[in-house]
N, C-alpha and C positions, 0 to 999 in steps of 0.2 A: 504493500500500500504506500510505503514511503516513496518508492520509485514512481508510482502513479502521480503523487502530489508534485514531485520534482518535475516530472514531464509536463504536467499542467501549467506549473509556474513558468517553466521555460517557454512554452508555446505562447502563453498569454503575453509575456514580456516581449517576445519576438514579434508578435503581431502588432504591438504598439510601435516598436522600433527595434530593428534587429540588434543593434548594439546594446539595448537595454537588457538583453538576456545574458550578459557576460557573468553575472554573479551565479546564475543557475548553471551556466556552462562550466565555470570553475568548480562548482560543487560536484558536478558529474565527473569531471576529469580527476578530481581528488579521490572520489569514491572508487573509480576504476583503478587508479594507481594503488590504492590501499588493498583492494581485493586481489589485484595481480601479485602484489608483494606477498600477501598472505596465501597465495595460490588457492583462493576461494572462488574457483571458476563457476561453480554451480550458482552461487549467490550473484556473481557478476552477470551471468546469463539471465537469471530470473529477474533481477532488478532492472537490467537494461531493457528487457522486454516490457516491463511495466512502465518504464520511462518513455519508451517508444509509443506505447498505447496512450499514455497521458498527453504526450506532445501532439499526437495525431488528432485527438478529439477536437480542440479548438480550431486547428487548421482545417480539418474536414468540414466543420460547421461553416466556417468563413468561406471556404472554397465553394461549397454547395450553394451558398447564398449568391455569390457573384456569378456562378455558372447558371443559376436559374434566371438571372437578369441578362444573361448572354454577353457578359463583359469580363469573363474570367481572365482571358488572355490579356486584355487591356490592363486589368488590375495587376496581373502578375508582372507584366512588362514595366508598368509605372512604379510599382512599389518594391519589386525585387530586382529585376534585371537592370533597370536604369540606375537604381541606387548602388548596385555592385559596380557599375561603370563609374558612377559618381565618386565612389570611395577609392577607386583605383587611379583617379585623375588628380595628380598633385598640383596644388596651387603654390603660391610663394610665401605661405605663412610659416610660422615657426613649427618645429617638430612637435608632435603631440605631447611628449614628456615635458618640454620646456613650456608650452602653452598651458598645460595642466597645472604646473607649479605656479605660473604667473596668475592664473585665474583663481586658484584655491588659496594661494598665499601661505600663511604660517601653518595652518593645519596640514597642508600637503608636505611641508618640510618636516614636521613632526612625524608624519606617516613614513617619510623616507628614512628617518632615524629608526623607526619601528621595524622597517624591512631589514635593516642591518641587524637588529636584535633577533629577528626571525632566523636569519642565516647563522648567527652565533649560536642560538639555542639548538638548531637542528644539527650543526656540526658537533656540539657538545653531546647531544643524544646519540649520534652515530658513533662517536668515540667511546661512549659509555656502553654501547651495544644495547641500548634500551629502545623500546618501541617508539618511533617518531610520533609526535602529537598530530592528530588529524587536522586540528585548527592551524598548526604551523605549516603543514603541507598545503592546506587550502590557501593560505596567504602567500606561500612561496610560488604557487602556480597562478593564483588569481591576479596578483598585483601586476606582474609583467604582461599578463594577458590583457588586463584592462588598459594598460598604457598602449599596447600594440594596436588594439582594435577600436579605441575610442575615436580617434581622429586621423585615419590613414590618409585622407586627402588634404590634411593640413589647412582646414578652414579656420580653426582656432575659435569657434563659437563657444561662448562661456557655458551654455547649457549642455554641451556635449559631456563636460567633465562631472556632471551630476553622477555619472556611473562610477566615478572613483570613490564617492563618499562612503559606501559600505566598507571598503577596504581601508580608507583613511581613518574611519572611526575605530575599527578593530586595531589597526597599527598604532594609533594614538593611545588607545587604552593599554596596549602592551608596553608602549614606551614608558608611560607613567607608572605602570605596575612594576616594571624593571627598576626604574629610578627609586621607587619606594623600597624595594628589596635590597638595593645597593647602599642605601643610607641607613646606618644602624638605628639612628634616632626614630626614623619612620618605620623601620622593619618591625620593631618591638611594640609599636603602638597597637592597641586592641580597640579599634574604632568600629562602630556599626556601619553598615553600608550607606545609611542616610547621610553620614558625614562626607563620604566620598561623592555621593550624588550631589550634595549641596555645593561642594568645592567645584565639581565639574560644571554645575549650573552657573556658579559665579564666574568661572573662566569664560564660559560661553557668552554670558551677558556682557562682560568686559570687551570681548572681541566684537560682539554685536554692535556695541556703542562706538568703539574706536574705528571701525571700518565704515561708519556712516550708514550701515544697514538699518539701524534703529530709526533714524530720521526718515529714511525712504519708506520703511514699512509703516511708520506712524502717519505719514502723509497719505499713504494708500488707505489706511484704516479710517482716517478722518473723512476722506473722499466718499467712503461708503455711506456716510450719514449726511453728506452735503453734495448731493448729485448735481446741484445747480452749477457748480464750478467744474464739472466734468463734461466734456463734449462727447456725447455718446456716438454721434455720427459725424463723419468728416464733412466738410463743406462741399466737397466734390460729390460724395455719395448722395447728399441731400439734393443737389442740383440734378443729378442723374435721375433720381426717383421722381422729381417734380416734372421734369421735361421729357419723360418717356412714358409709354403706356404699359400697364400691367401685361406681362407676357413678352414684352420687347427684350431682345438680347443686347448685352453691353459687353464690350471687350475693354479691359484695362490693360494697356500695352506694357508688357514686361512682367506680368504675373502679380496681380494684387487681389487675391480672392476675398480678402477682408472688405474691400470696397464693393465687390459684388454682393456680399452678404449684407452690408449696411444699406445698400441701395435697393435691396430686394429684387435684383435683376440677375438672371442667369447668364453665364458666359456662352458664346456660340460654339465653344470647343473645350475639350478636356485638357488640351495642351496649352494651358494658360501661361506657362513660363516662356513661350516663344517670344523673342529669338534667343533667350538665354539658355541655350542647350550646350551639351558637351560634344566634342569632336568624336563621334562614334557612329557605327552603322545604324544603331537603333534610333539615334537622333534624326537621321535622314528619314526614317519611317515616320517619326513624330512630326517632322517639318512638313512632309508631304500631306499628312492627314490634316495638319493645321490649315494649310491652304485650301484643301477640299472643304473643310468645315466653314472656313471664313467666306468662301464664295457661295456655298450652298445655304448656310444659315447666316445671312448678312445681318450683322448687329446694327441696331438703330444708331448707336453711338460707339465710337472708339475713343478712349481717353488715354492720351499720352501723358503718363505720370512723370515724364522727364527724369527717368531713372538713369543715372550716369553711365551704367553699364549696358544700356540698351540704346540702339541707334534711334535718334529722334525721328518722328513722323514729319516734322517740318523740313522740307527739302533744303532750305538754307542752313538751318542748324545741323542737319545731317552732313551736308557738304563740309561744314566747318569742322565737325567731328572727325571726318575722314581725312581732311587736309592737315589736321593737327598731328597726324601719325600716331594716334593713340593705339596702344596694343590691345586689340580686340581678341579675347581668348578663342572665340570661334563664331563665325557667321554662317548661318545655314545657307546651303547652296541655292535655295529658292528665295532668298531675302529680297532680291531685286524684283522678282515677280510679285511677291507679297506687297512690297512698298508701292509698286506700280498700280496694283489693284486698288489700294487705299487712295492713292493720289487721284485716280480716275473716277472713283465712286463716292468720295467723301469730301466735304468742305469744312473749313475751320468755322466753328460756331462761336466759341468764346474761349477765353483763357483765364486761368487762375494764377496764383503766385508760382506754383510748381506743377502746373498741369495745363494741357490744352485739349479741348473737347472738339471732336470731329463728328459731324452728323452725316448720315447716309443721304445722298442726293434724292430729293423727292419725298423724304420721310417727314411727316408732320406729327408732333406730339399730341 
């Protein structure tokens, strides 16, 4: 039954985001290694079978749902295949380990010390010919695994490193536990767990305040009770909803699904990130389908959000972008055909500070 639960946890985490399943993966690898060392192959086979069954249940339910809608292949390509390609494409950011230490700060450095403690304790156990601790093996395997798979494309987004936190927490606890045992004055102290919990809470509060997270979270908390100061919808989405009809399609150039949501207007295509695609064979398929969808399901409005990484829909601005010799990571092969279609069938209606709205010729709101 334990294997079934681990499989379920792995599959559910994987379906949210593949990298989120690294803790469950580290647990599985640790158990496999322990069972192999113990030559307990019967347990290895039985528990692996339960893990497989547990992992398959959520995946099968999700797959059947998308298959029933007739979009299983599109879902798989967008969520799995394209993301594998995305992860293999290196950008110019810092390495995952450096970015993780920068994003998490002091706790990550304490965790790094803890990993050194893990190595020391395992070596000592091996020399003493005692049974290695399962938790130490888990940390030995899981920490480098987390570092390796968290940010392979080197995007350095802060939320990627949330996956490090379970390991950082365990390593930090091990670090302070080791310090306590090394200092005689603390080693002989007989304190209840509540004292340690209180001390840990105090440290957490101090870090929370010193890093300005307390102020940021307090402002967010206050805003919950003072919604008048919070702009729920963007100015652009309000305009789009007001000057289109229910059922009209709207394309936000460069991929801004939040604007579609706030405007209550659907996109004419699933490939909303066009032209921000990667240089891969699958991207060509996506680009071609984007053009088909654009010409077949003509949106009432196309909103150029003037995102710096996407070519402008304004011919003059676009020419200036290209003349500036900016390094464009990848331009779809049909970009000129797409831009020509927009130039010939849409006209500039209005502009905002950071956006330009183009309306389909002949369309009336």
